[in-house]
C-alpha positions in Angstrom: 0.7 36.6 1.7 3.1 34.5 0.3 6.0 37.3 0.3 5.2 37.6 4.1 5.2 34.0 4.7 8.8 33.6 2.8 10.2 36.8 4.6 9.4 35.6 8.3 10.2 32.1 7.4 14.1 33.0 6.5 14.6 34.9 10.3 13.1 31.7 11.9 15.2 29.2 9.9 18.2 31.6 10.3 17.6 31.2 14.2 17.1 27.4 14.7 19.9 26.9 12.6 21.6 29.0 15.1 20.1 27.0 17.7 21.0 23.7 16.8 24.7 25.1 15.5 25.0 26.2 19.4 23.9 22.8 20.9 26.3 21.3 18.6 29.5 23.4 19.8 28.2 22.7 23.1 27.7 19.2 23.2 31.7 19.3 21.1 33.1 21.0 23.8 31.3 18.7 26.6 32.8 15.2 24.6 36.2 16.8 24.6 36.4 17.2 28.2 35.2 13.6 29.0 37.8 10.7 29.2 39.8 8.3 31.4 42.6 10.7 31.5 42.1 14.0 34.0 42.0 17.0 31.2 39.0 19.2 31.7 38.7 22.5 30.6 41.5 24.1 31.9 43.7 22.0 30.3 41.9 21.7 26.8 42.2 25.4 26.8 46.3 25.3 27.5 46.7 22.4 25.1 44.8 24.6 21.9 47.1 27.6 23.4 50.3 26.0 23.3 50.2 26.1 27.3 49.9 22.7 28.4 52.2 19.7 29.5 52.7 17.7 26.8 51.5 14.5 28.2 48.2 16.6 28.5 48.5 18.2 25.3 48.8 14.4 23.1 45.9 13.3 25.0 43.6 16.2 23.8 44.9 16.7 20.2 45.9 12.9 19.6 42.7 11.3 20.5 39.5 13.6 22.2 39.6 16.3 19.3 40.1 13.6 16.8 37.2 11.8 18.6 35.2 14.9 18.3 35.6 15.9 14.9 34.9 12.2 13.9 31.6 12.7 15.5 30.7 15.9 14.2 31.4 14.6 10.8 30.0 11.3 10.9 26.6 12.4 12.1 26.6 15.2 9.4 27.3 12.5 6.8 24.8 10.2 7.8 21.9 12.9 8.7 22.1 14.3 5.2 22.3 10.5 3.6 19.5 9.9 5.5 17.4 12.7 4.8 18.2 12.3 1.0 17.4 8.8 0.7 13.8 9.8 2.2 13.5 12.3 0.0 14.2 10.6 -3.0 12.2 7.3 -2.4 9.2 9.3 -0.7 9.3 6.9 2.4 10.0 7.9 6.1 11.7 5.3 7.0 14.4 5.2 4.2 17.7 5.6 5.9 21.6 3.8 5.4 20.3 1.4 7.9 17.1 0.3 6.3 18.3 0.1 2.9 21.2 -2.2 3.6 23.6 0.5 3.1 25.7 -0.2 6.1 25.4 -4.1 5.9 26.5 -3.9 2.4 29.6 -1.9 3.3 30.2 -4.0 6.3 30.4 -7.0 3.9 32.4 -5.2 1.4 34.9 -4.7 4.0 35.0 -8.1 5.5 35.5 -9.7 2.2 38.5 -7.0 1.7 40.0 -8.1 5.0 39.6 -12.0 4.2 42.0 -11.3 1.4 44.4 -9.9 3.4 45.2 -6.8 0.9 46.0 -3.7 3.4 44.3 -0.4 2.0 44.7 2.9 2.4 41.6 4.8 4.0 40.6 6.2 0.8 40.6 2.4 -1.2 38.9 1.3 2.0 36.0 3.6 1.6 36.1 3.0 -2.0 35.2 -0.6 -1.5 32.6 0.7 1.2 31.0 2.6 -1.3 30.6 -0.1 -3.8 28.9 -2.6 -1.6 26.8 -0.3 0.2 25.3 1.4 -3.1 24.5 -2.2 -4.5 22.9 -3.2 -1.4 20.6 0.2 -1.8 20.1 -1.0 -5.4 18.8 -4.6 -4.6 16.3 -2.6 -1.6 15.0 -0.1 -3.9 14.4 -2.4 -6.7 12.6 -5.0 -4.6 10.4 -2.7 -2.6 9.8 -0.1 -5.0 10.1 3.6 -4.9 7.3 5.0 -2.8 5.7 1.4 -2.8 5.3 1.6 0.9 7.0 2.0 4.1 6.8 -1.6 5.3 8.0 -3.4 2.2 11.2 -1.3 2.5 11.6 -2.0 5.6 11.5 -5.7 5.3 13.3 -5.9 2.3 16.3 -3.6 3.8 15.9 -5.9 7.1 15.9 -9.5 5.1 19.0 -8.2 3.0 20.8 -7.0 6.0 20.7 -10.4 7.5 21.6 -12.6 4.6 24.6 -10.1 4.4 25.5 -10.2 8.1 25.4 -13.8 8.3 27.9 -13.8 5.4 30.2 -11.6 6.9 29.7 -13.4 10.4 30.6 -16.2 8.4 33.8 -14.9 7.6 34.7 -13.4 11.0 34.4 -17.1 12.3 36.4 -19.0 9.4 39.1 -15.9 9.4 39.3 -14.7 13.0 42.8 -13.3 12.6 42.5 -11.7 9.4 38.6 -9.7 10.5 40.2 -9.1 14.1 38.4 -6.3 15.4 36.0 -6.3 12.5 33.1 -6.9 14.9 33.7 -4.2 17.5 34.2 -2.0 14.5 30.9 -3.1 13.1 28.8 -1.7 16.3 30.1 1.7 15.5 33.2 4.0 17.3 34.0 7.3 16.7 37.4 7.0 18.7 40.3 7.9 16.2 44.2 8.2 16.5 44.9 11.7 14.7 42.8 13.6 12.6 44.1 11.4 9.3 41.0 9.9 8.9 38.4 12.9 9.1 41.2 15.1 7.2 40.7 12.1 4.2 37.2 12.2 4.2 36.2 15.7 4.1 36.7 15.9 0.5 34.1 13.2 0.2 31.6 15.0 2.4 32.2 18.2 0.3 31.4 16.5 -2.9 28.2 14.7 -1.5 27.0 18.1 0.0 27.3 19.7 -3.4 25.9 16.9 -5.1 22.8 17.1 -2.9 22.4 20.9 -3.3 23.1 20.8 -7.4 19.9 18.3 -7.4 18.0 20.1 -4.5 15.3 21.6 -7.3 14.6 18.4 -8.9 14.2 16.5 -5.7 12.0 18.8 -4.5 10.0 18.5 -7.8 9.7 14.5 -7.0 7.8 15.6 -4.0 5.0 16.4 -6.5 4.9 13.0 -7.9 6.5 11.5 -10.9 3.9 12.3 -13.5 4.2 16.3 -12.0 8.1 16.2 -12.4 8.2 15.0 -16.1 6.0 17.9 -16.5 8.5 20.1 -15.0 11.1 18.7 -17.4 12.8 16.7 -14.3 14.3 13.2 -15.6 12.8 10.8 -12.4 15.3 7.8 -13.1 18.7 9.9 -13.5 17.6 12.1 -10.5 16.7 9.1 -8.2 20.2 6.9 -9.5 21.9 10.4 -8.9 20.8 11.2 -5.2 21.0 7.3 -4.1 24.6 7.5 -5.5 25.5 10.6 -3.5 23.6 9.5 -0.3 25.6 5.5 -0.7 28.9 7.8 -1.1 28.3 9.7 2.3 27.3 6.6 4.0 30.4 5.0 2.6 32.4 7.7 4.3 30.8 7.4 7.1 31.3 3.6 7.9 34.9 3.9 6.9 35.8 6.3 9.2 33.7 5.0 12.3 31.8 2.0 11.2 28.3 1.6 11.0 26.7 4.4 13.5 22.9 2.7 13.7 19.8 4.9 12.8 21.6 8.4 12.7 19.9 8.4 9.2 16.6 7.7 10.3 16.4 9.8 13.2 17.8 13.1 11.9 15.4 13.6 9.3 12.5 13.0 11.2 13.2 15.8 13.5 14.0 17.9 10.3 10.2 16.9 9.5 9.2 17.7 12.8 11.1 21.5 11.9 9.8 21.7 8.8 6.0 21.7 10.1 6.8 25.1 11.7 9.5 26.3 9.4 8.7 26.1 5.9 12.4 27.2 4.8 13.1 23.7 5.9 10.3 21.6 3.4 13.0 22.4 0.8 16.1 20.0 0.3 18.5 23.3 0.2 17.5 24.3 3.3 17.0 21.0 4.7 20.3 19.2 4.2 22.5 21.5 6.5 20.0 21.1 9.0 19.8 17.5 9.1 23.6 17.5 9.1 23.7 19.5 12.3 20.6 17.1 13.6 23.2 14.0 12.8 26.1 15.7 14.5 23.9 16.6 17.5 22.7 12.7 17.7 26.1 11.6 17.3 27.9 13.6 19.7 24.8 13.6 22.3 24.9 10.0 22.3 28.6 9.9 23.0 28.4 12.5 25.6 25.4 10.4 27.3 27.2 7.3 27.3 30.3 8.9 29.3 28.3 10.3 31.4 26.9 6.9 32.3 29.2 4.2 31.7 32.5 4.5 33.9 35.1 6.1 31.8 37.4 2.6 32.0 34.1 1.0 30.6 33.2 4.3 28.0 35.9 3.3 25.9 35.2 -0.3 25.2 31.2 0.6 24.3 30.8 1.6 20.9 28.8 5.0 20.4 26.4 3.1 17.7 25.3 0.8 20.3 23.6 4.0 22.1 22.2 5.5 18.6 21.2 1.8 17.6 18.8 2.0 20.9 17.6 5.3 20.2 17.1 4.5 16.6 14.9 1.4 17.9 12.9 3.8 20.2 12.1 5.9 17.2 11.1 3.0 15.3 8.6 1.6 17.5 7.1 5.1 18.1 6.8 5.7 14.4 4.8 2.1 14.0 2.4 3.1 17.0 1.8 6.6 14.9 1.5 4.8 11.2 -1.7 4.4 9.7 -2.1 0.7 8.1 -2.7 -0.1 4.9 -3.2 -2.6 2.3 0.2 -1.9 1.5 2.3 -4.8 3.4 2.5 -8.3 1.4 -1.1 -9.5 0.1 -2.3 -12.7 2.0 -2.0 -15.8 0.1 -4.4 -17.0 -2.2 -4.1 -20.4 -2.6 -6.3 -23.6 -4.4 -7.9 -26.2 -2.0 -5.7 -29.2 -1.7 -6.9 -32.9 -2.0 -6.2 -35.3 0.7 -3.6 -37.1 -2.0 -1.6 -34.4 -2.5 -1.2 -34.4 1.6 -0.5 -37.8 1.7 2.0 -37.6 -0.9 3.6 -34.1 0.4 3.9 -35.7 3.8 5.3 -39.4 2.9 7.6 -37.3 0.4 8.5 -35.4 3.3 8.9 -38.3 6.3 11.3 -40.1 3.5 13.4 -36.5 2.9 13.6 -36.4 6.5 15.0 -39.8 6.9 17.5 -39.2 4.3 19.1 -36.0 6.0 18.8 -37.7 9.0 20.9 -40.4 7.9 23.5 -38.4 6.2 23.9 -35.7 9.1 24.6 -38.7 11.2 26.7 -40.2 9.2 29.0 -37.4 7.4 30.9 -35.0 9.1 35.0 -34.4 9.9 34.5 -38.4 10.2 32.8 -40.8 7.6 31.0 -43.4 9.3 29.2 -46.3 8.0 25.2 -47.9 9.1 26.6 -50.6 10.6 29.0 -48.5 13.0 25.6 -46.6 14.0 23.9 -49.9 14.6 27.1 -51.0 17.0 26.8 -47.7 18.8 23.1 -48.3 19.6 23.7 -51.4 20.5 26.5 -50.4 22.8 29.3 -52.2 20.8 31.3 -49.4 18.8 35.0 -48.9 19.3 35.9 -45.3 21.3 36.6 -43.8 18.1 33.2 -44.1 16.7 31.3 -44.1 20.2 32.6 -40.2 20.7 32.1 -39.4 17.0 28.5 -40.5 17.4 28.1 -39.3 21.2 28.8 -35.5 19.9 27.0 -35.8 16.6 23.9 -37.7 17.3 22.5 -34.8 19.7 23.5 -32.1 17.8 21.3 -33.9 14.9 18.6 -33.6 17.3 18.7 -30.6 18.5 19.0 -29.4 14.9 15.7 -31.4 14.2 13.9 -29.9 16.7 15.1 -26.5 16.8 13.5 -26.3 13.0 10.5 -28.2 14.1 9.7 -25.9 17.0 10.4 -22.4 14.8 8.3 -23.7 12.1 5.3 -24.3 14.3 5.9 -21.0 16.6 5.6 -19.2 12.9 3.1 -20.8 11.6 1.4 -20.3 15.3 2.2 -16.6 14.7 1.2 -16.3 11.2 -2.2 -17.7 11.6 -2.7 -15.1 14.9 -1.2 -12.0 13.1 -2.7 -13.2 9.7 0.4 -11.9 8.2 1.9 -14.3 5.9 5.5 -12.4 6.5 5.3 -12.7 10.3 7.8 -14.7 12.1 10.0 -15.0 15.5 13.2 -13.3 14.2 11.4 -11.0 12.3 9.0 -9.7 15.1 12.1 -9.5 17.5 11.1 -12.5 19.7 13.9 -14.8 18.5 16.2 -11.6 19.3 14.8 -10.9 22.5 15.2 -14.8 23.4 19.0 -14.7 22.2 19.5 -11.2 24.6 18.4 -13.3 27.4 20.7 -16.3 26.7 23.7 -14.4 25.9 23.3 -12.3 29.5 23.1 -16.0 30.9 25.9 -17.6 28.9 28.6 -14.5 29.1 28.0 -14.5 33.3 27.2 -18.0 34.2 29.5 -20.2 32.0 28.7 -23.3 33.6 25.0 -22.7 33.2 23.0 -25.7 32.4 20.5 -26.2 29.3 17.3 -25.8 31.7 18.8 -22.3 33.1 19.6 -21.1 29.2 15.8 -21.9 28.2 15.0 -20.2 31.1 16.6 -17.2 30.4 15.6 -17.3 26.8 12.1 -17.4 28.0 12.9 -14.6 29.5 14.1 -12.5 27.1 11.3 -13.8 24.7 8.6 -13.3 27.1 9.8 -9.6 27.6 10.3 -9.0 23.9 6.8 -10.4 22.9 5.0 -8.6 25.6 6.1 -5.6 24.3 5.4 -6.5 20.4 2.4 -8.1 21.1 0.9 -5.5 23.3 2.0 -2.5 21.3 0.9 -4.2 18.1 -2.9 -5.6 19.6 -3.8 -2.0 19.6 -6.2 -2.0 16.5 -6.3 -5.7 16.1 -2.4 -6.8 14.9 -2.5 -4.8 11.8 0.4 -6.0 9.8 2.4 -2.5 9.2 2.6 -2.0 13.1 3.1 -5.8 13.8 6.3 -5.8 11.6 7.9 -2.1 12.5 7.4 -2.7 15.9 9.1 -6.1 15.8 11.8 -4.7 13.6 12.5 -2.1 16.9 12.3 -4.2 19.2 14.8 -6.7 17.5 17.2 -3.6 16.9 17.3 -2.7 20.4 17.7 -6.5 21.5 21.0 -6.8 18.8 22.3 -3.5 20.2 22.5 -5.1 23.9 23.5 -8.1 22.4 26.3 -6.5 21.3 27.2 -4.2 23.9 27.2 -7.4 26.2 29.7 -9.2 24.0 32.1 -5.8 23.2 32.3 -5.3 27.2 32.8 -9.4 28.4 36.1 -11.0 27.8 37.4 -12.4 24.6 36.3 -16.6 25.6 33.0 -15.6 26.4 32.9 -13.2 23.5 33.9 -15.8 20.8 31.4 -18.8 22.6 28.4 -16.0 22.5 29.4 -15.3 18.8 29.4 -19.0 17.9 26.1 -19.7 19.6 24.3 -16.6 18.2 25.3 -18.1 14.7 23.1 -20.7 15.4 25.8 -23.5 16.1 24.3 -26.8 17.5 28.1 -27.8 18.4 28.6 -29.1 22.0 25.1 -30.0 22.4 24.1 -32.9 24.6 21.2 -35.0 24.8 20.0 -33.3 28.4 20.4 -30.1 26.4 17.4 -31.7 24.0 15.0 -32.3 27.0 13.3 -28.6 27.7 12.8 -28.4 23.8 11.3 -31.8 23.2 8.9 -31.2 26.1 7.9 -28.0 24.5 7.8 -29.1 21.1 5.4 -32.4 22.1 3.0 -29.9 23.9 3.0 -27.5 21.0 2.3 -30.0 18.4 -0.6 -31.6 20.3 -2.1 -27.9 21.2 -2.0 -27.2 17.5 -3.1 -30.2 16.4 -5.9 -29.8 18.4 -6.9 -26.0 18.1 -6.6 -26.9 14.5 -10.5 -25.6 13.9 -9.7 -22.3 16.1 -6.4 -21.7 13.9 -8.3 -21.8 11.0 -10.9 -19.5 12.3 -8.5 -16.8 13.6 -6.8 -17.0 10.6 -9.6 -15.5 8.5 -10.8 -12.4 10.1 -11.8 -10.7 12.8 -15.9 -11.3 12.7 -16.0 -15.1 12.1 -14.3 -16.4 15.5 -16.7 -14.3 17.2 -19.7 -15.1 15.7 -18.9 -18.7 16.3 -18.2 -18.0 20.4 -14.8 -17.8 20.0 -12.9 -15.8 22.4 -10.3 -14.0 20.2 -8.1 -12.0 22.4 -8.0 -15.6 25.0 -7.2 -17.2 21.4 -4.6 -15.2 20.6 -2.8 -14.8 23.6 -2.8 -18.8 24.5 -1.2 -19.2 20.9 0.9 -16.4 21.1 2.2 -17.7 24.8 2.8 -21.2 23.2 4.7 -19.6 19.9 6.9 -17.7 22.4 7.7 -21.0 24.5 8.7 -22.8 21.4 11.2 -19.8 20.3 12.7 -19.3 23.6 13.4 -23.0 24.0 14.6 -23.3 20.2 16.7 -20.2 20.9 18.8 -22.3 24.0 19.1 -25.5 22.3 20.8 -24.0 19.2 20.9 -20.1 19.2 19.8 -17.6 16.9 18.1 -19.4 13.5 16.3 -16.9 11.1 13.6 -17.5 8.5 12.7 -21.0 9.4 9.5 -19.8 11.3 9.0 -17.5 7.6 9.8 -20.8 4.9 8.5 -23.3 6.4 4.9 -22.3 7.0 4.6 -20.1 4.0 6.2 -23.3 1.8 3.5 -25.6 3.8 0.3 -23.5 2.8 1.4 -23.6 -1.0 2.1 -27.3 -0.7 -1.4 -28.7 1.3 -3.4 -25.4 1.1 -4.7 -23.5 4.4 -6.0 -26.0 6.7 -4.0 -26.1 9.7 -4.5 -29.9 10.4 -2.3 -30.5 7.0 -0.5 -27.3 7.5 1.5 -28.0 11.2 2.4 -31.8 10.0 4.0 -30.4 7.2 5.3 -26.9 8.3 6.8 -29.3 11.1 8.9 -31.6 9.2 9.8 -29.0 6.4 11.3 -26.8 9.2 13.1 -29.7 10.8 14.7 -30.9 7.3 15.5 -27.4 6.7 17.4 -26.8 9.7 19.3 -30.4 9.7 20.3 -29.8 6.5 22.0 -26.5 6.9 23.3 -27.9 9.8 24.9 -30.8 7.8 26.2 -28.3 5.2 27.7 -25.9 7.7 29.7 -28.8 9.3 30.6 -30.5 6.1 31.0 -28.2 2.8 34.5 -26.5 4.3 35.3 -29.1 6.9 37.0 -28.7 9.1 36.2 -25.7 9.1 32.2 -25.2 10.5 29.3 -22.6 9.9 26.5 -22.3 12.2 23.3 -23.6 11.2 21.5 -20.2 11.5 24.1 -18.8 9.0 23.0 -21.2 6.5 19.4 -21.0 7.1 20.1 -17.3 6.7 22.0 -17.5 3.3 18.7 -19.7 2.3 16.1 -17.8 3.5 17.3 -14.0 2.5 16.0 -14.9 -1.2 13.1 -16.5 -0.4 12.2 -13.9 2.1 13.1 -11.5 -0.8 11.4 -13.3 -3.8 8.0 -13.4 -1.4 8.0 -8.9 -1.2 8.4 -9.3 -5.4 6.0 -11.8 -5.6 3.4 -9.7 -3.4 4.1 -6.9 -5.0 0.7 -5.8 -7.0 -1.2 -7.6 -4.9 -0.6 -11.2 -6.5 
């Protein structure tokens, strides 16, 4: 019976492989015929046979054929890398994206660009390999191999946010040296000649050969670590070897075309679907070539669709990685809706009750700290002032220079305070409603949706006022929250589904933001990038009015509904037994959190991790009761963002970094520490 199955599997595997190879060939042929210049199939044939005009031949040989070849190679590299990472980690969501390999390579190349050293392509690939390998090692060590899907995605996404924040800071601080790096980071297979493809081919060959040589040992890992050891497999060495090989393949792809998102996630998933019908693909040796072909088909298919839907003059500027990221976002959401929930995500906080004296002490200390931070933020900056200058300004008796400084600085400090408080309160509400201590607006995609709405308005209507930006941000946050909470509500906001759907929506929103920035003019692109970094620069008092109104209303509602928050955060049954409409209460609190997030994003850009750090720290300080958590979290959020804004504009003055970049640098280690702390249910 087994012999018969093996014999029938081989022709089926050959047929599937041949069909996929034919599809790739068709996509490659179509891709070569697309472009701004008129060079269809007849011109292509003439160029290949040497009978074409020099102009047509140069278009085909110097641009279109290298682009097609790059698409083939990059797709194959990422497909094979993703399959290897998923096999060695036994995690269906492992990929160069979710393991922060691309973000690590991006940062490494950004640092190299800042140094001003001109490196050949192979040396750049080595730098990208080192950065990607280091990032993958951090994620895998924090999440644990085979420890769970959500934990790996959370660790990878958090590290990606932190590394990307550092790279964006380099882009803003060194715009001349890093020119073009942002567009490159979106992933584009456009090439000038075959040099890059030819230089990456040996790396691809080494990676493929290494994976095929280790295939049997990796297949043994699928049986479990103990079973693999019983078969004589060195588990640790095998895993390290495969991660190194996958990072090498990913680095070659990143060096050639930039990060092409989610190909390494989707291609292995399609291979798994085929493996259910063809047993030959359940083995790594048979699945690796198929994953390479599938990845090539995804990249070339995305490029063909892009050029078919977008006008020729715009398709040149739109990176292929934007399309693949959108496809990956849909895949991530679909995977989340099918994923069975388990106890693999963060364990709930186990906190001891705190007395009233502790609460009063913490609250008093935070008030003193807030006053100190506000005073420092008002007095320090590119021009240092005294308290007497502030007093004279408040009374309208200050000089012109002092008046100008404080007229620009005080609204900025106010925006940081209000945005931090609003995001902290939004995070508190979301964590209570979802009963997930790792949920927050940025992780769940609400902040990204708000940012997309605001960026669309900022780039299309440069003179839009604060209320208009707030409205656009609320519209974006509303759409994203409807998708996230609507899909996660099936089954009761379970942690795995909520986090993964949020990640998918955040990915889609980020890809669309990148598309808008790439297509807009350089002035609006710089303005959008600065705004996205969480900058409070240029804020005025009228800009703060929408945020102040929503924050005041939010605090009142949260305090008034403190008992309901306590009950909703316990379990599903207790609120119903006490006569509380759980669905209605959840909806109202989630709408309030969306309003808070949208107005905060409109006032200060995207600022991540505040909605995670502040509520978690507040519960650790004063316990679970929301009558105490709400004021403490609000004060902590205000202090955190105000301090981040102060550091961003003083540490490297006269240059400045946005508060969002600073909070990402602070929040990423804290978030990763929470994952380590929650591992094993502690």
